[in-house]
N, C-alpha and C positions, 0 to 999 in steps of 0.2 A: 699221367696225361690222359685227359678224357678223349673219347672218340671224336667229339665235335671239334675240340682244339686241334687234335691231330689232323683232321680233315682240312681245317682252315689253314694249317701250316703247309700241308701238301698242295692245296690250291694256290697259296701264295707263292710257293716255290715254282709251281708249274707256270704261273703267270709270268714270273721273271724269266724262266727258261724260254718260254715262247717268245718273249720280247727279245731276248738275247739271240735266239735263232733267227728271228726276222732281221735284226740289225746285221748279223753276220751274212745273211743272204743278200741284203742290200749292198753291203761292201763287196761281196763276191761278184754281184752283177755289175757294179761300176768298174771293178777291176777287169772283168771280162770284156766290157765295152771298150775300155782303154787298150787292152791287149789286141782286140780285133782291129781297132783304128791303127795301132802301131804296126801290126802285121800287114795291113793294106798299104800303109805308107812305105814300108820296107819293100814290098813287092813292086810298087811303082818306081822306087829308086833303083832297084835291081834291073827293071826293064829299061830305064833310062841309061844306065851304065852299059848294059848289053847292047842297046841300040847304038850307043856311041862307039863301042868297040867294033861293031859290024861295019860302021861307016869309016872306020880307021881313024877316028878322031882320038886325040889324047884326052884322058879323063880330066875333068876340071882340076886345075892346080889349087892347092891349099896355100893361100897367101898368109904370110906372117903379118899380124897386125902392126901398124906403124909404131906403136909404143914399145916394141921390142928392140 
């Protein structure tokens, strides 16, 4: 294998690895955004439940759907 051919192979591999790393980074970013949104929603729901408990209200009942 000549030096030029070997260099081209390494450049080709590096290009693909850079693209793969960027794609993984993008996926990780989207997952973190989703996790942040879910955590915020979870906190809001906990606050609502705690507020209802302080007021002495019963937590909302989970009703069985009519098709059961």
